[in-house]
A tleap script that builds the chain and sets N, CA, C and O, in Angstrom:
source leaprc.protein.ff14SB
mol = sequence {
  NMET ASP ARG CYS ASP ASP ARG ARG ALA PRO
  GLY ARG PRO ASP ARG ARG GLN ILE PHE SER
  ARG THR ALA GLY GLU PRO ARG LYS ALA TYR
  GLY ASN ASP VAL ALA GLY ILE ARG LEU PRO
  ALA VAL ALA ALA PRO ARG ALA THR TYR THR
  GLY TRP ASN LEU TYR ALA ASP PRO PHE PRO
  ALA ASP ALA LEU CYS ASP ARG GLU GLY SER
  GLU ILE PRO PHE SER PRO THR GLN ALA GLU
  ARG ILE ALA LYS GLY ASP PRO ARG VAL SER
  ILE GLU GLU ARG TYR PRO ASP ALA GLU ALA
  TYR VAL THR ALA VAL THR LYS SER VAL ASP
  ALA LEU VAL ALA ASP ARG LEU LEU LEU ARG
  GLU ASP GLY ASP ARG MET ILE GLU ALA ALA
  ARG GLN PRO THR CPRO
}
set mol.1.N position { 25.757 12.473 -9.191 }
set mol.1.CA position { 24.773 12.622 -8.139 }
set mol.1.C position { 24.338 11.240 -7.678 }
set mol.1.O position { 24.071 10.364 -8.501 }
set mol.2.N position { 24.267 11.045 -6.395 }
set mol.2.CA position { 23.835 9.779 -5.821 }
set mol.2.C position { 22.377 9.501 -6.196 }
set mol.2.O position { 21.554 10.415 -6.225 }
set mol.3.N position { 22.066 8.240 -6.480 }
set mol.3.CA position { 20.705 7.855 -6.871 }
set mol.3.C position { 19.674 8.306 -5.842 }
set mol.3.O position { 18.571 8.716 -6.204 }
set mol.4.N position { 20.027 8.234 -4.576 }
set mol.4.CA position { 19.098 8.641 -3.529 }
set mol.4.C position { 18.846 10.140 -3.567 }
set mol.4.O position { 17.726 10.589 -3.327 }
set mol.5.N position { 19.884 10.915 -3.869 }
set mol.5.CA position { 19.751 12.364 -3.823 }
set mol.5.C position { 18.746 12.907 -4.832 }
set mol.5.O position { 18.029 13.860 -4.527 }
set mol.6.N position { 18.677 12.317 -6.034 }
set mol.6.CA position { 17.784 12.886 -7.032 }
set mol.6.C position { 16.337 12.420 -6.849 }
set mol.6.O position { 15.451 12.862 -7.580 }
set mol.7.N position { 16.089 11.531 -5.881 }
set mol.7.CA position { 14.731 11.042 -5.676 }
set mol.7.C position { 14.114 11.535 -4.372 }
set mol.7.O position { 12.946 11.249 -4.110 }
set mol.8.N position { 14.839 12.247 -3.568 }
set mol.8.CA position { 14.289 12.669 -2.284 }
set mol.8.C position { 13.727 14.084 -2.378 }
set mol.8.O position { 14.176 14.905 -3.178 }
set mol.9.N position { 12.759 14.332 -1.559 }
set mol.9.CA position { 12.162 15.667 -1.501 }
set mol.9.C position { 13.021 16.546 -0.605 }
set mol.9.O position { 13.605 16.057 0.362 }
set mol.10.N position { 13.108 17.844 -0.914 }
set mol.10.CA position { 13.882 18.725 -0.042 }
set mol.10.C position { 13.179 18.847 1.304 }
set mol.10.O position { 11.953 18.940 1.367 }
set mol.11.N position { 13.953 18.845 2.369 }
set mol.11.CA position { 13.360 18.927 3.704 }
set mol.11.C position { 12.683 17.625 4.068 }
set mol.11.O position { 12.686 16.683 3.275 }
set mol.12.N position { 12.124 17.558 5.208 }
set mol.12.CA position { 11.444 16.338 5.655 }
set mol.12.C position { 10.019 16.373 5.123 }
set mol.12.O position { 9.225 17.207 5.557 }
set mol.13.N position { 9.670 15.470 4.174 }
set mol.13.CA position { 8.326 15.497 3.600 }
set mol.13.C position { 7.293 14.968 4.586 }
set mol.13.O position { 7.583 14.104 5.414 }
set mol.14.N position { 6.075 15.509 4.478 }
set mol.14.CA position { 5.012 14.901 5.272 }
set mol.14.C position { 4.441 13.745 4.463 }
set mol.14.O position { 4.780 13.584 3.291 }
set mol.15.N position { 3.581 12.942 5.072 }
set mol.15.CA position { 3.097 11.733 4.411 }
set mol.15.C position { 2.340 12.014 3.127 }
set mol.15.O position { 2.343 11.175 2.226 }
set mol.16.N position { 1.697 13.154 3.014 }
set mol.16.CA position { 0.959 13.448 1.774 }
set mol.16.C position { 1.902 13.510 0.580 }
set mol.16.O position { 1.515 13.131 -0.526 }
set mol.17.N position { 3.133 13.979 0.779 }
set mol.17.CA position { 4.083 14.024 -0.315 }
set mol.17.C position { 4.467 12.618 -0.765 }
set mol.17.O position { 4.715 12.390 -1.949 }
set mol.18.N position { 4.517 11.692 0.158 }
set mol.18.CA position { 4.911 10.330 -0.168 }
set mol.18.C position { 3.910 9.688 -1.116 }
set mol.18.O position { 4.297 8.865 -1.946 }
set mol.19.N position { 2.622 10.048 -1.013 }
set mol.19.CA position { 1.598 9.424 -1.821 }
set mol.19.C position { 1.421 10.076 -3.185 }
set mol.19.O position { 0.686 9.552 -4.022 }
set mol.20.N position { 2.078 11.206 -3.426 }
set mol.20.CA position { 1.885 11.894 -4.695 }
set mol.20.C position { 2.557 11.123 -5.826 }
set mol.20.O position { 3.538 10.412 -5.612 }
set mol.21.N position { 2.023 11.273 -7.014 }
set mol.21.CA position { 2.553 10.560 -8.170 }
set mol.21.C position { 3.866 11.192 -8.618 }
set mol.21.O position { 3.993 12.415 -8.685 }
set mol.22.N position { 4.822 10.351 -8.917 }
set mol.22.CA position { 6.128 10.786 -9.385 }
set mol.22.C position { 6.264 10.348 -10.842 }
set mol.22.O position { 5.834 9.251 -11.197 }
set mol.23.N position { 6.845 11.177 -11.673 }
set mol.23.CA position { 7.019 10.836 -13.082 }
set mol.23.C position { 7.714 9.492 -13.211 }
set mol.23.O position { 8.720 9.240 -12.547 }
set mol.24.N position { 7.180 8.629 -14.065 }
set mol.24.CA position { 7.781 7.326 -14.284 }
set mol.24.C position { 7.369 6.286 -13.257 }
set mol.24.O position { 7.756 5.124 -13.381 }
set mol.25.N position { 6.603 6.664 -12.256 }
set mol.25.CA position { 6.161 5.733 -11.223 }
set mol.25.C position { 4.643 5.808 -11.093 }
set mol.25.O position { 4.133 6.466 -10.186 }
set mol.26.N position { 3.907 5.134 -11.997 }
set mol.26.CA position { 2.447 5.215 -11.900 }
set mol.26.C position { 1.940 4.596 -10.605 }
set mol.26.O position { 2.389 3.522 -10.204 }
set mol.27.N position { 1.006 5.277 -9.953 }
set mol.27.CA position { 0.459 4.819 -8.684 }
set mol.27.C position { -1.051 4.996 -8.692 }
set mol.27.O position { -1.587 5.891 -9.347 }
set mol.28.N position { -1.719 4.131 -7.955 }
set mol.28.CA position { -3.142 4.301 -7.727 }
set mol.28.C position { -3.313 5.440 -6.730 }
set mol.28.O position { -2.339 5.890 -6.126 }
set mol.29.N position { -4.530 5.902 -6.558 }
set mol.29.CA position { -4.811 7.011 -5.647 }
set mol.29.C position { -4.405 6.705 -4.207 }
set mol.29.O position { -4.218 7.627 -3.413 }
set mol.30.N position { -4.269 5.441 -3.862 }
set mol.30.CA position { -3.893 5.091 -2.501 }
set mol.30.C position { -2.394 4.926 -2.349 }
set mol.30.O position { -1.928 4.567 -1.268 }
set mol.31.N position { -1.623 5.179 -3.402 }
set mol.31.CA position { -0.174 5.201 -3.293 }
set mol.31.C position { 0.557 3.945 -3.697 }
set mol.31.O position { 1.787 3.959 -3.748 }
set mol.32.N position { -0.138 2.852 -3.988 }
set mol.32.CA position { 0.547 1.618 -4.364 }
set mol.32.C position { 0.892 1.623 -5.846 }
set mol.32.O position { 0.166 2.181 -6.670 }
set mol.33.N position { 2.017 0.988 -6.168 }
set mol.33.CA position { 2.430 0.879 -7.555 }
set mol.33.C position { 1.397 0.096 -8.352 }
set mol.33.O position { 0.731 -0.791 -7.818 }
set mol.34.N position { 1.265 0.428 -9.630 }
set mol.34.CA position { 0.298 -0.223 -10.498 }
set mol.34.C position { 0.931 -1.373 -11.265 }
set mol.34.O position { 0.275 -2.386 -11.509 }
set mol.35.N position { 2.164 -1.236 -11.640 }
set mol.35.CA position { 2.822 -2.228 -12.491 }
set mol.35.C position { 3.167 -3.504 -11.729 }
set mol.35.O position { 3.244 -3.513 -10.500 }
set mol.36.N position { 3.371 -4.572 -12.481 }
set mol.36.CA position { 3.822 -5.823 -11.898 }
set mol.36.C position { 2.687 -6.743 -11.503 }
set mol.36.O position { 1.517 -6.448 -11.747 }
set mol.37.N position { 3.043 -7.863 -10.891 }
set mol.37.CA position { 2.057 -8.818 -10.398 }
set mol.37.C position { 1.495 -8.258 -9.100 }
set mol.37.O position { 2.228 -8.020 -8.141 }
set mol.38.N position { 0.189 -8.052 -9.085 }
set mol.38.CA position { -0.450 -7.419 -7.940 }
set mol.38.C position { -1.048 -8.481 -7.023 }
set mol.38.O position { -2.150 -8.975 -7.262 }
set mol.39.N position { -0.321 -8.819 -5.989 }
set mol.39.CA position { -0.812 -9.784 -5.007 }
set mol.39.C position { -2.009 -9.191 -4.268 }
set mol.39.O position { -2.211 -7.978 -4.308 }
set mol.40.N position { -2.798 -10.015 -3.601 }
set mol.40.CA position { -4.001 -9.517 -2.937 }
set mol.40.C position { -3.775 -8.336 -1.984 }
set mol.40.O position { -4.636 -7.463 -1.876 }
set mol.41.N position { -2.649 -8.299 -1.304 }
set mol.41.CA position { -2.386 -7.175 -0.396 }
set mol.41.C position { -2.337 -5.844 -1.135 }
set mol.41.O position { -2.606 -4.798 -0.544 }
set mol.42.N position { -1.996 -5.872 -2.423 }
set mol.42.CA position { -1.947 -4.652 -3.227 }
set mol.42.C position { -3.232 -4.475 -4.032 }
set mol.42.O position { -3.702 -3.351 -4.204 }
set mol.43.N position { -3.803 -5.571 -4.526 }
set mol.43.CA position { -5.034 -5.493 -5.319 }
set mol.43.C position { -6.244 -5.165 -4.450 }
set mol.43.O position { -7.189 -4.531 -4.921 }
set mol.44.N position { -6.226 -5.585 -3.197 }
set mol.44.CA position { -7.300 -5.306 -2.232 }
set mol.44.C position { -6.639 -4.699 -0.993 }
set mol.44.O position { -6.576 -5.347 0.052 }
set mol.45.N position { -6.147 -3.466 -1.101 }
set mol.45.CA position { -5.284 -2.923 -0.051 }
set mol.45.C position { -6.026 -2.433 1.194 }
set mol.45.O position { -7.177 -2.000 1.140 }
set mol.46.N position { -5.312 -2.523 2.309 }
set mol.46.CA position { -5.724 -1.876 3.552 }
set mol.46.C position { -4.638 -0.910 4.013 }
set mol.46.O position { -4.693 -0.359 5.113 }
set mol.47.N position { -3.649 -0.721 3.141 }
set mol.47.CA position { -2.524 0.155 3.446 }
set mol.47.C position { -1.831 0.523 2.141 }
set mol.47.O position { -2.078 -0.082 1.097 }
set mol.48.N position { -0.967 1.516 2.216 }
set mol.48.CA position { -0.071 1.836 1.117 }
set mol.48.C position { 1.238 1.114 1.403 }
set mol.48.O position { 1.775 1.192 2.508 }
set mol.49.N position { 1.740 0.416 0.398 }
set mol.49.CA position { 2.999 -0.312 0.530 }
set mol.49.C position { 4.016 0.320 -0.406 }
set mol.49.O position { 3.718 0.582 -1.572 }
set mol.50.N position { 5.208 0.563 0.104 }
set mol.50.CA position { 6.272 1.115 -0.726 }
set mol.50.C position { 7.471 0.186 -0.666 }
set mol.50.O position { 7.640 -0.559 0.299 }
set mol.51.N position { 8.284 0.230 -1.676 }
set mol.51.CA position { 9.522 -0.539 -1.696 }
set mol.51.C position { 10.681 0.286 -1.192 }
set mol.51.O position { 11.838 -0.076 -1.409 }
set mol.52.N position { 10.400 1.378 -0.530 }
set mol.52.CA position { 11.428 2.281 -0.031 }
set mol.52.C position { 10.937 2.920 1.254 }
set mol.52.O position { 9.787 2.736 1.654 }
set mol.53.N position { 11.807 3.660 1.887 }
set mol.53.CA position { 11.490 4.343 3.130 }
set mol.53.C position { 12.464 5.503 3.270 }
set mol.53.O position { 13.488 5.536 2.586 }
set mol.54.N position { 12.164 6.441 4.135 }
set mol.54.CA position { 13.110 7.509 4.436 }
set mol.54.C position { 13.826 7.157 5.732 }
set mol.54.O position { 13.208 6.696 6.691 }
set mol.55.N position { 15.140 7.379 5.749 }
set mol.55.CA position { 15.900 7.141 6.970 }
set mol.55.C position { 15.445 8.113 8.058 }
set mol.55.O position { 14.996 9.224 7.774 }
set mol.56.N position { 15.569 7.676 9.283 }
set mol.56.CA position { 15.335 8.535 10.437 }
set mol.56.C position { 16.662 8.745 11.146 }
set mol.56.O position { 17.600 7.971 10.956 }
set mol.57.N position { 16.743 9.778 11.955 }
set mol.57.CA position { 17.955 10.035 12.721 }
set mol.57.C position { 18.284 8.794 13.546 }
set mol.57.O position { 17.358 8.159 14.050 }
set mol.58.N position { 19.518 8.422 13.708 }
set mol.58.CA position { 20.742 9.168 13.455 }
set mol.58.C position { 21.315 8.969 12.056 }
set mol.58.O position { 22.414 9.447 11.776 }
set mol.59.N position { 20.602 8.281 11.175 }
set mol.59.CA position { 21.083 8.088 9.814 }
set mol.59.C position { 20.921 9.387 9.030 }
set mol.59.O position { 20.314 10.330 9.538 }
set mol.60.N position { 21.442 9.462 7.817 }
set mol.60.CA position { 21.334 10.711 7.057 }
set mol.60.C position { 19.868 11.128 6.898 }
set mol.60.O position { 19.088 10.449 6.229 }
set mol.61.N position { 19.514 12.232 7.510 }
set mol.61.CA position { 18.126 12.702 7.507 }
set mol.61.C position { 17.613 12.860 6.081 }
set mol.61.O position { 18.295 13.425 5.225 }
set mol.62.N position { 16.426 12.364 5.836 }
set mol.62.CA position { 15.710 12.503 4.566 }
set mol.62.C position { 16.329 11.752 3.390 }
set mol.62.O position { 15.850 11.883 2.264 }
set mol.63.N position { 17.373 10.974 3.625 }
set mol.63.CA position { 17.957 10.186 2.548 }
set mol.63.C position { 17.048 8.992 2.274 }
set mol.63.O position { 16.421 8.456 3.187 }
set mol.64.N position { 16.985 8.591 1.034 }
set mol.64.CA position { 16.128 7.481 0.650 }
set mol.64.C position { 16.758 6.163 1.059 }
set mol.64.O position { 17.920 5.898 0.751 }
set mol.65.N position { 16.003 5.355 1.739 }
set mol.65.CA position { 16.430 4.027 2.162 }
set mol.65.C position { 15.724 3.045 1.239 }
set mol.65.O position { 14.575 2.682 1.493 }
set mol.66.N position { 16.380 2.613 0.182 }
set mol.66.CA position { 15.694 1.814 -0.833 }
set mol.66.C position { 15.786 0.310 -0.596 }
set mol.66.O position { 15.403 -0.471 -1.467 }
set mol.67.N position { 16.281 -0.104 0.548 }
set mol.67.CA position { 16.341 -1.529 0.849 }
set mol.67.C position { 15.306 -1.925 1.904 }
set mol.67.O position { 15.215 -3.094 2.278 }
set mol.68.N position { 14.557 -0.988 2.365 }
set mol.68.CA position { 13.543 -1.217 3.395 }
set mol.68.C position { 12.221 -0.635 2.885 }
set mol.68.O position { 12.186 0.492 2.390 }
set mol.69.N position { 11.161 -1.386 3.003 }
set mol.69.CA position { 9.864 -0.908 2.567 }
set mol.69.C position { 9.034 -0.381 3.717 }
set mol.69.O position { 9.417 -0.493 4.882 }
set mol.70.N position { 7.894 0.194 3.380 }
set mol.70.CA position { 6.978 0.731 4.378 }
set mol.70.C position { 5.585 0.186 4.162 }
set mol.70.O position { 5.194 -0.124 3.037 }
set mol.71.N position { 4.840 0.071 5.245 }
set mol.71.CA position { 3.414 -0.201 5.219 }
set mol.71.C position { 2.761 0.933 5.983 }
set mol.71.O position { 2.983 1.095 7.183 }
set mol.72.N position { 1.950 1.723 5.282 }
set mol.72.CA position { 1.303 2.871 5.902 }
set mol.72.C position { -0.201 2.611 5.866 }
set mol.72.O position { -0.840 2.818 4.835 }
set mol.73.N position { -0.775 2.156 6.991 }
set mol.73.CA position { -2.179 1.749 7.009 }
set mol.73.C position { -3.138 2.891 6.663 }
set mol.73.O position { -2.877 4.058 6.956 }
set mol.74.N position { -4.253 2.520 6.032 }
set mol.74.CA position { -5.328 3.475 5.793 }
set mol.74.C position { -6.021 3.766 7.117 }
set mol.74.O position { -6.023 2.927 8.018 }
set mol.75.N position { -6.597 4.930 7.235 }
set mol.75.CA position { -7.412 5.241 8.407 }
set mol.75.C position { -8.618 4.311 8.422 }
set mol.75.O position { -9.172 4.007 7.365 }
set mol.76.N position { -9.035 3.854 9.603 }
set mol.76.CA position { -10.191 2.961 9.667 }
set mol.76.C position { -11.492 3.633 9.212 }
set mol.76.O position { -12.328 3.000 8.566 }
set mol.77.N position { -11.658 4.917 9.550 }
set mol.77.CA position { -12.914 5.597 9.230 }
set mol.77.C position { -12.671 6.867 8.424 }
set mol.77.O position { -11.567 7.411 8.402 }
set mol.78.N position { -13.726 7.323 7.768 }
set mol.78.CA position { -13.638 8.566 7.009 }
set mol.78.C position { -13.341 9.740 7.938 }
set mol.78.O position { -12.554 10.621 7.592 }
set mol.79.N position { -13.966 9.757 9.116 }
set mol.79.CA position { -13.750 10.854 10.059 }
set mol.79.C position { -12.279 10.941 10.476 }
set mol.79.O position { -11.716 12.034 10.533 }
set mol.80.N position { -11.660 9.803 10.764 }
set mol.80.CA position { -10.238 9.800 11.131 }
set mol.80.C position { -9.370 10.263 9.965 }
set mol.80.O position { -8.408 11.008 10.154 }
set mol.81.N position { -9.720 9.813 8.753 }
set mol.81.CA position { -8.956 10.201 7.561 }
set mol.81.C position { -8.988 11.712 7.380 }
set mol.81.O position { -7.954 12.333 7.133 }
set mol.82.N position { -10.165 12.301 7.503 }
set mol.82.CA position { -10.318 13.747 7.320 }
set mol.82.C position { -9.576 14.500 8.423 }
set mol.82.O position { -8.907 15.498 8.156 }
set mol.83.N position { -9.694 14.022 9.659 }
set mol.83.CA position { -9.021 14.680 10.782 }
set mol.83.C position { -7.502 14.685 10.606 }
set mol.83.O position { -6.837 15.648 10.987 }
set mol.84.N position { -6.953 13.614 10.030 }
set mol.84.CA position { -5.501 13.522 9.808 }
set mol.84.C position { -5.056 14.219 8.531 }
set mol.84.O position { -3.860 14.421 8.321 }
set mol.85.N position { -6.014 14.591 7.670 }
set mol.85.CA position { -5.649 15.195 6.393 }
set mol.85.C position { -5.093 14.185 5.408 }
set mol.85.O position { -4.329 14.544 4.511 }
set mol.86.N position { -5.471 12.921 5.567 }
set mol.86.CA position { -4.993 11.850 4.692 }
set mol.86.C position { -5.829 11.844 3.412 }
set mol.86.O position { -7.049 11.690 3.482 }
set mol.87.N position { -5.207 12.007 2.253 }
set mol.87.CA position { -5.976 12.046 1.007 }
set mol.87.C position { -6.466 10.675 0.540 }
set mol.87.O position { -7.286 10.591 -0.375 }
set mol.88.N position { -5.977 9.610 1.154 }
set mol.88.CA position { -6.363 8.256 0.730 }
set mol.88.C position { -7.709 7.874 1.324 }
set mol.88.O position { -8.049 8.297 2.429 }
set mol.89.N position { -8.467 7.079 0.597 }
set mol.89.CA position { -9.771 6.626 1.051 }
set mol.89.C position { -9.595 5.709 2.265 }
set mol.89.O position { -8.678 4.888 2.307 }
set mol.90.N position { -10.483 5.860 3.249 }
set mol.90.CA position { -10.398 5.036 4.467 }
set mol.90.C position { -10.868 3.611 4.183 }
set mol.90.O position { -11.432 3.324 3.128 }
set mol.91.N position { -10.623 2.729 5.149 }
set mol.91.CA position { -11.052 1.338 5.001 }
set mol.91.C position { -12.569 1.248 4.922 }
set mol.91.O position { -13.093 0.500 4.097 }
set mol.92.N position { -13.296 2.001 5.770 }
set mol.92.CA position { -14.757 1.923 5.736 }
set mol.92.C position { -15.332 2.472 4.432 }
set mol.92.O position { -16.396 2.033 3.997 }
set mol.93.N position { -14.643 3.426 3.804 }
set mol.93.CA position { -15.096 3.951 2.510 }
set mol.93.C position { -14.799 2.955 1.383 }
set mol.93.O position { -15.562 2.840 0.424 }
set mol.94.N position { -13.711 2.262 1.511 }
set mol.94.CA position { -13.264 1.314 0.486 }
set mol.94.C position { -14.033 -0.008 0.565 }
set mol.94.O position { -14.437 -0.562 -0.457 }
set mol.95.N position { -14.227 -0.497 1.772 }
set mol.95.CA position { -14.912 -1.778 1.998 }
set mol.95.C position { -16.048 -1.534 2.987 }
set mol.95.O position { -15.792 -1.395 4.183 }
set mol.96.N position { -17.295 -1.478 2.520 }
set mol.96.CA position { -18.417 -1.154 3.412 }
set mol.96.C position { -18.611 -2.152 4.556 }
set mol.96.O position { -19.164 -1.803 5.600 }
set mol.97.N position { -18.157 -3.391 4.359 }
set mol.97.CA position { -18.231 -4.389 5.429 }
set mol.97.C position { -17.108 -5.405 5.220 }
set mol.97.O position { -16.399 -5.373 4.214 }
set mol.98.N position { -16.962 -6.300 6.184 }
set mol.98.CA position { -15.872 -7.280 6.132 }
set mol.98.C position { -15.984 -8.181 4.909 }
set mol.98.O position { -14.972 -8.559 4.319 }
set mol.99.N position { -17.202 -8.523 4.528 }
set mol.99.CA position { -17.391 -9.411 3.378 }
set mol.99.C position { -16.931 -8.749 2.073 }
set mol.99.O position { -16.464 -9.437 1.165 }
set mol.100.N position { -17.060 -7.433 1.975 }
set mol.100.CA position { -16.596 -6.722 0.771 }
set mol.100.C position { -15.083 -6.856 0.623 }
set mol.100.O position { -14.572 -6.993 -0.489 }
set mol.101.N position { -14.371 -6.817 1.744 }
set mol.101.CA position { -12.920 -6.999 1.702 }
set mol.101.C position { -12.573 -8.424 1.287 }
set mol.101.O position { -11.702 -8.627 0.440 }
set mol.102.N position { -13.249 -9.416 1.877 }
set mol.102.CA position { -13.001 -10.821 1.527 }
set mol.102.C position { -13.301 -11.049 0.044 }
set mol.102.O position { -12.572 -11.783 -0.623 }
set mol.103.N position { -14.344 -10.440 -0.474 }
set mol.103.CA position { -14.694 -10.557 -1.887 }
set mol.103.C position { -13.581 -9.982 -2.778 }
set mol.103.O position { -13.238 -10.575 -3.801 }
set mol.104.N position { -13.026 -8.840 -2.391 }
set mol.104.CA position { -11.938 -8.228 -3.170 }
set mol.104.C position { -10.693 -9.118 -3.164 }
set mol.104.O position { -10.038 -9.279 -4.194 }
set mol.105.N position { -10.371 -9.689 -2.012 }
set mol.105.CA position { -9.213 -10.593 -1.920 }
set mol.105.C position { -9.466 -11.841 -2.761 }
set mol.105.O position { -8.577 -12.291 -3.483 }
set mol.106.N position { -10.663 -12.400 -2.674 }
set mol.106.CA position { -11.007 -13.605 -3.437 }
set mol.106.C position { -10.909 -13.348 -4.941 }
set mol.106.O position { -10.402 -14.190 -5.683 }
set mol.107.N position { -11.383 -12.208 -5.385 }
set mol.107.CA position { -11.296 -11.853 -6.806 }
set mol.107.C position { -9.840 -11.802 -7.260 }
set mol.107.O position { -9.498 -12.302 -8.332 }
set mol.108.N position { -8.990 -11.198 -6.440 }
set mol.108.CA position { -7.565 -11.114 -6.767 }
set mol.108.C position { -6.931 -12.498 -6.803 }
set mol.108.O position { -6.190 -12.818 -7.732 }
set mol.109.N position { -7.218 -13.319 -5.797 }
set mol.109.CA position { -6.672 -14.676 -5.740 }
set mol.109.C position { -7.107 -15.477 -6.963 }
set mol.109.O position { -6.283 -16.123 -7.610 }
set mol.110.N position { -8.397 -15.435 -7.279 }
set mol.110.CA position { -8.903 -16.205 -8.418 }
set mol.110.C position { -8.223 -15.811 -9.725 }
set mol.110.O position { -7.916 -16.671 -10.551 }
set mol.111.N position { -7.987 -14.515 -9.912 }
set mol.111.CA position { -7.319 -14.052 -11.137 }
set mol.111.C position { -5.872 -14.554 -11.182 }
set mol.111.O position { -5.402 -14.993 -12.232 }
set mol.112.N position { -5.176 -14.492 -10.067 }
set mol.112.CA position { -3.783 -14.946 -10.029 }
set mol.112.C position { -3.684 -16.461 -10.237 }
set mol.112.O position { -2.776 -16.936 -10.918 }
set mol.113.N position { -4.614 -17.215 -9.652 }
set mol.113.CA position { -4.629 -18.672 -9.847 }
set mol.113.C position { -4.913 -18.993 -11.307 }
set mol.113.O position { -4.257 -19.858 -11.888 }
set mol.114.N position { -5.883 -18.308 -11.906 }
set mol.114.CA position { -6.223 -18.544 -13.315 }
set mol.114.C position { -5.041 -18.239 -14.235 }
set mol.114.O position { -4.850 -18.905 -15.252 }
set mol.115.N position { -4.250 -17.230 -13.871 }
set mol.115.CA position { -3.073 -16.867 -14.674 }
set mol.115.C position { -1.842 -17.696 -14.310 }
set mol.115.O position { -0.753 -17.466 -14.838 }
set mol.116.N position { -2.020 -18.655 -13.410 }
set mol.116.CA position { -0.947 -19.547 -12.961 }
set mol.116.C position { 0.210 -18.796 -12.301 }
set mol.116.O position { 1.376 -19.160 -12.450 }
set mol.117.N position { -0.146 -17.741 -11.571 }
set mol.117.CA position { 0.849 -16.957 -10.845 }
set mol.117.C position { 0.793 -17.214 -9.340 }
set mol.117.O position { 1.625 -16.715 -8.583 }
set mol.118.N position { -0.204 -18.005 -8.916 }
set mol.118.CA position { -0.385 -18.300 -7.506 }
set mol.118.C position { -0.988 -19.693 -7.389 }
set mol.118.O position { -1.895 -20.050 -8.141 }
set mol.119.N position { -0.482 -20.476 -6.448 }
set mol.119.CA position { -1.058 -21.791 -6.196 }
set mol.119.C position { -2.387 -21.628 -5.462 }
set mol.119.O position { -2.523 -20.748 -4.612 }
set mol.120.N position { -3.359 -22.466 -5.785 }
set mol.120.CA position { -4.672 -22.389 -5.139 }
set mol.120.C position { -4.543 -22.518 -3.625 }
set mol.120.O position { -5.216 -21.793 -2.893 }
set mol.121.N position { -3.698 -23.420 -3.141 }
set mol.121.CA position { -3.570 -23.598 -1.692 }
set mol.121.C position { -3.030 -22.333 -1.014 }
set mol.121.O position { -3.432 -22.012 0.104 }
set mol.122.N position { -2.129 -21.622 -1.679 }
set mol.122.CA position { -1.632 -20.363 -1.118 }
set mol.122.C position { -2.728 -19.298 -1.157 }
set mol.122.O position { -2.893 -18.530 -0.209 }
set mol.123.N position { -3.466 -19.263 -2.251 }
set mol.123.CA position { -4.569 -18.315 -2.368 }
set mol.123.C position { -5.641 -18.553 -1.323 }
set mol.123.O position { -6.182 -17.604 -0.756 }
set mol.124.N position { -5.954 -19.829 -1.063 }
set mol.124.CA position { -6.949 -20.151 -0.041 }
set mol.124.C position { -6.507 -19.664 1.335 }
set mol.124.O position { -7.333 -19.212 2.127 }
set mol.125.N position { -5.208 -19.753 1.625 }
set mol.125.CA position { -4.697 -19.221 2.897 }
set mol.125.C position { -4.853 -17.701 2.955 }
set mol.125.O position { -5.162 -17.143 4.008 }
set mol.126.N position { -4.640 -17.041 1.827 }
set mol.126.CA position { -4.812 -15.583 1.789 }
set mol.126.C position { -6.273 -15.193 2.021 }
set mol.126.O position { -6.562 -14.225 2.725 }
set mol.127.N position { -7.177 -15.946 1.429 }
set mol.127.CA position { -8.607 -15.671 1.616 }
set mol.127.C position { -8.988 -15.915 3.077 }
set mol.127.O position { -9.727 -15.127 3.666 }
set mol.128.N position { -8.491 -16.989 3.654 }
set mol.128.CA position { -8.783 -17.268 5.068 }
set mol.128.C position { -8.226 -16.161 5.968 }
set mol.128.O position { -8.880 -15.751 6.927 }
set mol.129.N position { -7.042 -15.686 5.665 }
set mol.129.CA position { -6.464 -14.587 6.450 }
set mol.129.C position { -7.313 -13.324 6.329 }
set mol.129.O position { -7.444 -12.571 7.294 }
set mol.130.N position { -7.891 -13.086 5.149 }
set mol.130.CA position { -8.746 -11.910 4.950 }
set mol.130.C position { -10.014 -12.000 5.789 }
set mol.130.O position { -10.600 -10.975 6.139 }
set mol.131.N position { -10.439 -13.212 6.112 }
set mol.131.CA position { -11.645 -13.403 6.932 }
set mol.131.C position { -11.404 -13.111 8.422 }
set mol.131.O position { -12.350 -12.903 9.181 }
set mol.132.N position { -10.143 -13.099 8.824 }
set mol.132.CA position { -9.828 -12.872 10.230 }
set mol.132.C position { -9.966 -11.405 10.580 }
set mol.132.O position { -9.639 -10.542 9.766 }
set mol.133.N position { -10.448 -11.106 11.785 }
set mol.133.CA position { -10.556 -9.698 12.187 }
set mol.133.C position { -9.173 -9.042 12.242 }
set mol.133.O position { -8.183 -9.681 12.598 }
set mol.134.N position { -9.126 -7.783 11.891 }
set mol.134.CA position { -7.851 -7.068 11.942 }
set mol.134.C position { -7.571 -6.635 13.368 }
set mol.134.O position { -8.500 -6.333 14.118 }
set mol.135.N position { -6.316 -6.601 13.748 }
set mol.135.CA position { -5.968 -6.203 15.142 }
set mol.135.C position { -6.265 -4.751 15.404 }
set mol.135.O position { -6.035 -4.264 16.511 }
savepdb mol mol.pdb
quit
């Protein structure tokens, strides 16, 4: 059996299926993997990031595309999240204001710098980027 075949859901899954926990793949409630070095984009997320994607037509429908990742943004507000049926917490629920997001990114950067997994100058750029308004 092809590796892709045993990991895909039958039929075209909706996004809620993508966020569900799969045996052997621990995930936070927002769908991001827990294991490994968690860079600020994952430790202080504004989206679900995957290391895989599903092909779209004209490629084999519903086949797993494991060389391309996805970024699936969180809904900006709780009302939008509920209207879409998205089980993930919205950005406004997760970060009550812009400074709360910057604080979460800074905490992640500081931990990575202390563990010598990130250069301070790179971390400072990440913190500065977190201060910029989102498009």
